[in-house]
N, C-alpha and C positions, 0 to 999 in steps of 0.2 A: 672579588670573592675572598672570604677569609682564608688565610694560609692553611693549606692541608685539606680544605673542604673539597669533596668530590662533586663535580657537576652531575645533575640528575637528568634523566630522560623520562618525561611524563607524558602520557597519552590521554586524551579525552575522547570518549566513545558514547554512542547512544543512537537510538532510532532518529529518523528525520523529525525535526522539531524539538529534540531534547535539549538543545541549547549548547551543543559542544563548542561551536565557534565562539559564542559569547563567553563561555567559561574559560576557554583556552586563552582568550585575550585578557581576562581578569587575572588568571593565575600568572601569566607572563608579566603583567603590570605590577602585581603584588611582589613578585620576585625582584623585579627591577627596583621597586621602592625599598627593598632590603639591601640594595647595593649589588645584586647579582647581575651578571651579563647574561642575556637571554636571547635565544633564537626561537622565534615563534613561527611555526611552519604548519603545513597541512598536507593531507593526501586525499585524492590524487595530487601529485606535486605539479609544479609548473615546468617540469622537464619534458622532453620529447614523448616519453611513454605516458607521462601523466596527462598530456594533452589528448592523447588517444583515449585514455580512460575517461576523462571528462567529457569528451565528445560522445562516448558511449552512454554516459549517464544522462546527457542532454538530448538523447535520441538522434544525434547527428550522424552516428555510425551505429551499425548493429553487430554485436558480437554474441556468439552463443555463450551460455553461462561458463563453460570450462575455459574458453578462450578469454573471456572477461576476467576470470579469476587469475589466470596466468599473467594477463596484462597488468592487473593491480600488483601482483607479486613482483613482476619485473620492474615496474615503476618504483616500488618500494626499495628494491636493491639499488636502483639508480639514485633515488632520493637519499639513501643512507650514504652513498659514496660522495654525492655532490654537496650535501647539506648537513646531515645529522652528525656523522662521525667527525668531520672537520670542526663543527661547533663544539662538540664534547671534548675533542682533543685540545681545542683552544681554551678550555676552561669555562665554556658557556653552558648554562642550562638549556635544554631543548624541551619546548612545549609543542606537542603535535596534535592537531585536530584530525583524528582518525588514524588507524594503523592496521595491524593484522586482524584484530577482532572484527572490524567492519567487513573485511573480505570473507572471513569465516562465516559470519552471520548472514550477510546479504547473498553471497553466492551459495552458501549452504541452504538458504531458503528457496533457492531455485534448483536444488537437487544435486549440487556439486558435493562430492565427498570432502568433508572438512579435514579429515586426517590427511588426505592427498594434498590439499592446499597447504596445510601446516607443515607437512614434510617438505614440500617445495620451498617453503619459507624457512626451513631449518637453519641455514647458515646466517640468517639475518639477526640483527641486534634485538635482544629482549629488553623492553622498557623496564626502568626501575619501578614504575607504577603505572597501571592502566586503570582509569576511572570510568565506570559506566554510569551514566546519568539515566536513572529510571523514571520515566514520565508516562502516566497513563495515556491511552489512545485518545480519549476525548480532549485532553489538554493539548496533545500534540496536534490534533486536527485544528484546534482553535488557533494555535500559533502558526500553522501552515496556511491558514485560510487566505492570508494576504498575498501569497505567492501567485503570480499571474500565470506561470508555466510550470506545472509539476514535473519533476524529473522522473526518469525511468523507474525508480524504486519507490515512488510515492503512490503506486497503485494500491487501492484498498485491499484487494485480495492478497497481495504480497505483504502488506503491512500487518495483516492478521497473522501471518506465519512468522514474522520477523522476531517478535518477542520471544517465542519459543526457541527460534534459531539462535538468538543471542544467548539465552540461558544455556543451551547445549554447548555453544561455542566457548562461553566463559568456563564451563566445567572442563572442557578440553584443554584450554590454556592453563588452568590451575593444575591439571594433571601433569602438565609439562613444566611446572615450576614458575609460571608467570604470576606476579602479584596483581590481583584484580580487586579493586574496591568498588562496591556498588553503593550509590548514593541516591537518595530521594531527590530527583531533579525538580520537584515542585517547590522546594524550599527557596527562600530568597537567595538571589545570586551571591551576595557577599558571604552568607552563611556557608554555602557550598564551597566557595573559594577558601574560606578559613579552614574547613574540614580537610580539603586537599593539601593545603600548606602544612597542617598538623601531621598528616600522614607522611608527607615528604620529610618533615623534621624528625619523625620517628624511625626512619629507615636507618639501618646500620651504617656507620661511617667507615 
């Protein structure tokens, strides 16, 4: 990394089928091609609390919405300690597939108070940039059609509420000073990646 350059923490967000995992990998690869050291990670994490959260998503355990929200928040705190902060302190960019916006949106759609969740997340690290990939429901359904076992949050009735929940959650994060960029996720993947890199380049140094 060039001398004096600050490593950045960027998060990819979106509803199921929006392409967050694909785009996170593209952004990480593009940064590496620029000579940056990059930590590519995701939430729920692969830590002990993340495994519980993933089991909940896969229907292997059942948590009520409030307990699930706190499990995601606790996993986030552990993830920051284990992975994100050490990477940033070591001069590495961090690209994360999902973060606090997902918890606000998904648990908010199930009736959990978003402000309560965000306040519980208050001491946690604010990303330099959160990117929301906006993809219409019909396109997301097409992308998800190949999945053999839908997860807990792919229920049609919940998906209908999630877009509104994401919009309200984005407004809440912006009111707390988070930088959230909304991008048309139906664009070609390289074009989306280029836009994200341009936004990162434009951040104050």
